[in-house]
C-alpha positions as a Markdown table, in Angstrom:
| # | Residue | x | y | z |
|---|---|---|---|---|
| 1 | Met | -35.7 | -45.9 | 53.0 |
| 2 | Ala | -34.4 | -43.3 | 50.5 |
| 3 | Thr | -34.4 | -39.6 | 51.7 |
| 4 | Leu | -36.0 | -36.8 | 49.8 |
| 5 | Pro | -33.5 | -34.3 | 48.2 |
| 6 | Ser | -33.6 | -30.9 | 49.4 |
| 7 | His | -35.5 | -28.6 | 47.2 |
| 8 | Ser | -33.6 | -25.2 | 46.4 |
| 9 | Ala | -33.9 | -22.8 | 43.6 |
| 10 | Phe | -31.0 | -24.3 | 41.9 |
| 11 | Pro | -31.2 | -28.0 | 41.8 |
| 12 | Asp | -28.0 | -29.9 | 41.5 |
| 13 | Glu | -27.0 | -32.8 | 39.3 |
| 14 | Thr | -28.1 | -35.1 | 42.2 |
| 15 | Asp | -31.8 | -33.7 | 42.3 |
| 16 | Asp | -31.7 | -34.0 | 38.4 |
| 17 | Leu | -30.5 | -37.6 | 38.6 |
| 18 | Leu | -33.1 | -38.4 | 41.2 |
| 19 | Phe | -35.8 | -37.0 | 38.9 |
| 20 | Arg | -34.8 | -38.7 | 36.0 |
| 21 | Glu | -34.9 | -41.9 | 37.7 |
| 22 | Gln | -38.4 | -41.1 | 39.4 |
| 23 | Cys | -39.4 | -40.6 | 35.9 |
| 24 | Arg | -38.2 | -43.8 | 34.3 |
| 25 | Arg | -39.8 | -45.9 | 37.2 |
| 26 | Gln | -43.2 | -44.1 | 36.6 |
| 27 | Met | -43.0 | -45.0 | 32.7 |
| 28 | Gln | -42.5 | -48.6 | 33.6 |
| 29 | Arg | -46.3 | -48.5 | 35.1 |
| 30 | Pro | -49.2 | -49.4 | 32.9 |
| 31 | Leu | -51.0 | -46.4 | 31.2 |
| 32 | Glu | -54.0 | -47.0 | 33.2 |
| 33 | Ala | -52.3 | -46.7 | 36.3 |
| 34 | Arg | -50.3 | -43.5 | 35.6 |
| 35 | Met | -53.6 | -42.1 | 34.7 |
| 36 | Lys | -55.5 | -43.2 | 37.5 |
| 37 | Tyr | -52.8 | -41.8 | 40.2 |
| 38 | Gly | -51.5 | -39.0 | 37.9 |
| 39 | Phe | -54.3 | -36.5 | 38.7 |
| 40 | Cys | -55.5 | -35.1 | 42.0 |
| 41 | Arg | -59.3 | -34.8 | 42.3 |
| 42 | Val | -60.4 | -31.7 | 44.2 |
| 43 | Ser | -63.9 | -31.5 | 45.3 |
| 44 | Arg | -65.2 | -28.0 | 44.2 |
| 45 | Pro | -68.1 | -27.0 | 46.5 |
| 46 | Gly | -70.6 | -25.1 | 44.3 |
| 47 | Leu | -69.2 | -25.7 | 41.3 |
| 48 | Asp | -69.6 | -29.7 | 41.0 |
| 49 | Ala | -73.3 | -30.1 | 41.7 |
| 50 | Pro | -75.4 | -28.7 | 38.7 |
| 51 | Ala | -75.0 | -29.6 | 35.1 |
| 52 | Ser | -74.7 | -25.9 | 33.9 |
| 53 | Arg | -75.5 | -22.5 | 35.1 |
| 54 | Val | -76.6 | -19.6 | 32.9 |
| 55 | Phe | -76.3 | -15.8 | 34.4 |
| 56 | Pro | -77.9 | -13.0 | 32.9 |
| 57 | Ser | -75.0 | -10.8 | 33.4 |
| 58 | Thr | -71.3 | -10.9 | 34.6 |
| 59 | Arg | -72.4 | -8.8 | 37.5 |
| 60 | Ala | -74.5 | -11.8 | 38.6 |
| 61 | Tyr | -72.2 | -14.4 | 38.0 |
| 62 | Arg | -69.5 | -12.7 | 40.1 |
| 63 | Glu | -72.0 | -12.1 | 42.8 |
| 64 | Trp | -73.2 | -15.8 | 42.9 |
| 65 | Cys | -69.3 | -16.7 | 43.2 |
| 66 | Ala | -68.9 | -14.5 | 45.9 |
| 67 | Ala | -71.8 | -15.9 | 47.8 |
| 68 | Asn | -71.5 | -19.6 | 47.0 |
| 69 | Leu | -67.9 | -20.3 | 46.3 |
| 70 | Pro | -64.9 | -20.8 | 49.1 |
| 71 | Ala | -62.2 | -18.4 | 48.8 |
| 72 | Tyr | -59.7 | -20.9 | 48.3 |
| 73 | Leu | -61.1 | -21.7 | 44.5 |
| 74 | Gly | -60.0 | -18.1 | 43.8 |
| 75 | Tyr | -63.5 | -17.0 | 42.1 |
| 76 | Gln | -63.6 | -13.9 | 44.9 |
| 77 | Ala | -63.0 | -10.6 | 43.5 |
| 78 | Ala | -59.6 | -9.1 | 44.0 |
| 79 | Pro | -59.4 | -6.8 | 47.0 |
| 80 | Leu | -59.3 | -3.0 | 46.2 |
| 81 | Glu | -55.9 | -1.3 | 46.7 |
């Protein structure tokens, strides 16, 4: 089994060659398989449920985001410094 190359800020020639070989292997897969496995599907609680939402103001939208969406989605207000 091949080992993964170490990650650094400055990839060396070996890392570049390994990456290019991986790209070549992936291009040999059928397009349907590349589309199926090429995207990461993430559940977005609170956003994926209804078809659409309309807010009377930006403030109402931001309040709804703060109350209904998890912080990891990034829709929370930035902390005051």
